[in-house]
C-alpha positions in Angstrom: -19.4 -39.3 -3.7 -21.1 -37.4 -6.8 -24.9 -37.7 -5.1 -23.3 -36.4 -1.9 -21.2 -33.5 -3.6 -24.7 -32.0 -5.6 -26.6 -32.2 -2.0 -24.0 -30.2 -0.5 -24.1 -27.7 -3.9 -27.7 -27.6 -3.4 -28.1 -27.0 0.6 -25.3 -24.7 0.4 -26.9 -20.8 1.8 -23.4 -19.2 1.3 -21.2 -16.9 4.1 -22.8 -14.2 6.1 -20.6 -11.2 5.7 -20.8 -7.9 8.3 -19.6 -5.0 7.9 -18.7 -2.3 10.5 -18.1 1.6 10.1 -17.5 4.4 12.9 -16.5 7.9 11.9 -13.1 9.0 12.7 -14.2 10.7 15.5 -16.1 8.0 16.9 -14.9 6.3 20.1 -13.5 2.3 19.3 -15.8 1.1 21.6 -18.5 1.8 19.3 -17.0 0.0 16.6 -16.3 -3.5 18.8 -20.1 -2.8 19.6 -21.0 -3.4 16.3 -18.8 -6.2 15.6 -20.2 -8.0 18.7 -23.5 -7.7 17.5 -22.3 -8.9 13.7 -20.7 -11.8 15.7 -23.9 -12.4 17.6 -25.7 -12.2 14.6 -23.8 -15.3 13.3 -21.4 -13.5 10.8 -18.3 -15.8 9.3 -16.6 -12.4 8.4 -16.3 -9.3 9.3 -14.8 -5.9 7.5 -14.6 -3.1 10.1 -13.0 0.5 9.2 -12.8 3.7 11.1 -14.1 6.4 8.2 -16.7 9.3 7.9 -19.7 8.2 5.4 -18.6 10.7 3.5 -15.2 9.3 2.6 -15.3 8.1 -1.1 -13.7 5.5 -0.9 -14.7 3.3 2.4 -12.0 1.0 1.6 -13.3 -1.7 4.0 -16.9 -1.9 2.5 -15.4 -2.3 -0.9 -13.0 -4.8 0.2 -16.6 -6.6 1.7 -18.7 -6.0 -1.4 -15.6 -7.7 -4.2 -15.7 -10.3 -1.3 -19.5 -11.2 -1.4 -20.8 -13.9 -3.8 -24.0 -15.5 -4.7 -25.9 -16.9 -1.6 -23.8 -15.0 0.5 -26.1 -12.5 3.1 -24.3 -8.7 3.6 -24.9 -7.8 6.9 -24.7 -4.5 8.6 -26.3 -3.3 12.5 -27.6 -0.2 11.2 -28.6 2.0 7.9 -26.4 5.0 8.5 -23.5 2.0 8.8 -24.0 1.4 5.3 -25.2 4.0 3.4 -24.8 7.6 3.1 -28.0 9.1 1.5 -31.3 6.5 0.6 -29.7 7.4 -3.0 -26.6 5.3 -1.8 -28.7 2.9 -0.3 -30.5 1.7 -3.4 -27.2 1.7 -5.1 -25.8 -0.5 -2.8 -28.6 -3.1 -2.7 -28.5 -3.0 -6.5 -25.3 -4.2 -6.7 -25.6 -6.9 -4.3 -28.7 -7.8 -6.0 -27.0 -8.1 -9.0 -24.3 -10.4 -7.3 -27.4 -12.8 -5.8 -26.2 -11.8 -2.1 -29.2 -10.6 0.6 -29.1 -7.9 2.9 -29.9 -7.8 6.5 -29.7 -5.0 8.5 -30.1 -5.9 12.5 -31.6 -2.3 13.6 -34.4 -2.1 11.0 -35.2 -5.9 11.0 -34.9 -5.6 7.5 -33.5 -8.7 5.2 -34.1 -9.0 1.3 -34.4 -12.4 1.3 -37.8 -11.8 2.5 -40.9 -10.8 0.9 -41.4 -8.1 3.4 -37.8 -6.9 3.2 -37.5 -6.1 -0.7 -40.5 -4.6 -0.4 -38.9 -2.0 1.6 -36.2 -1.8 -0.4 -38.2 -0.8 -3.3 -40.0 1.9 -1.5 -36.8 3.2 0.0 -35.9 3.2 -4.4 -39.3 5.0 -5.4 -38.7 7.6 -2.3 -35.2 8.4 -3.6 -36.5 9.1 -7.0 -39.3 11.1 -6.0 -37.0 13.3 -4.1 -34.8 13.9 -6.7 -37.7 14.5 -9.3 -38.8 17.1 -6.7 -35.6 18.7 -6.1 -34.8 18.8 -10.2 -38.6 20.9 -10.5 -38.2 22.6 -8.1 -34.8 23.9 -9.6 -36.1 24.3 -12.8 -39.2 26.3 -11.5 -37.2 28.5 -9.9 -34.7 29.7 -12.3 -37.8 29.7 -14.9 -39.4 32.2 -12.4 -36.0 34.2 -11.4 -35.3 34.5 -15.3 -38.8 36.2 -15.5 -38.4 38.6 -13.1 -35.0 39.3 -14.7 -33.3 38.0 -11.9 -31.3 35.4 -12.6 -27.7 35.4 -11.7 -26.2 32.2 -13.3 -24.8 28.9 -12.9 -23.1 29.2 -9.5 -25.4 29.4 -6.7 -27.7 26.7 -8.8 -24.3 24.4 -8.6 -24.5 24.7 -4.9 -28.1 23.9 -4.2 -27.6 20.6 -7.2 -24.5 19.9 -5.4 -26.2 16.7 -3.5 -28.1 16.1 -6.2 -24.9 16.2 -8.3 -23.1 13.7 -6.1 -25.7 11.5 -5.6 -26.0 11.0 -9.3 -22.5 10.4 -9.9 -22.8 7.7 -7.4 -25.5 6.1 -9.5 -23.3 5.5 -12.4 -24.5 8.4 -14.2 -22.3 10.3 -16.2 -21.2 14.0 -16.3 -23.2 14.5 -19.6 -26.5 13.3 -17.8 -25.6 15.1 -14.5 -25.4 18.0 -16.4 -28.4 17.6 -18.9 -30.8 16.6 -15.3 -29.2 19.7 -13.3 -28.5 22.3 -16.0 -25.3 23.0 -14.3 -22.5 23.6 -15.9 -19.7 21.2 -16.5 -16.7 23.1 -14.7 -19.1 22.9 -11.8 -19.8 19.9 -12.0 -16.5 18.7 -12.2 -15.4 21.1 -8.8 -18.2 19.9 -7.0 -17.3 16.2 -8.0 -13.4 16.6 -7.3 -14.5 18.5 -3.4 -16.6 15.8 -2.8 -13.8 13.1 -4.0 -15.2 11.4 -6.5 -12.9 12.0 -9.6 -9.9 14.3 -10.0 -10.3 14.8 -13.7 -10.5 18.2 -14.9 -13.0 19.7 -17.1 -11.5 20.5 -20.6 
């Protein structure tokens, strides 16, 4: 019996866990279609919700991520059902990797359990980093040029331009201090942007 038990452990491949999402304005039929595709893909369990991708909570997504165990595979029908941005995708895949969980995106035929899938995710991560560096560089150059011409008006316009970067950096786990250092946006503006995006309720001191 011990040998049989060891064999079962060795051959265990984990669960196939699906996630389906439509926005609050989408029809229920859209959610049902995703659930049907996930069932056809062999999912043992499916987490579903109707909520905007911009919703900070995405309760069922968080439940799914907490449910996943080493050896499981997380499946979605399309990339935009899972992530709000490339940076968000990289963050989610990083969490899955740390738990020993694979990711499969049906519409892209992407499976991180394969060498090609791993390469695609790594490329997406590199693109996200490249885009962020370009954005920060343009922002720094713009401020320098405005200062040189005596046209720099302060941080408020900069804060609005950097809103997406601030939110992405927060989603990646960066601290407020790191965000301020990277973007040059004031502490009060950073907290205001994060609060408006539903990322924090803490008020700056």
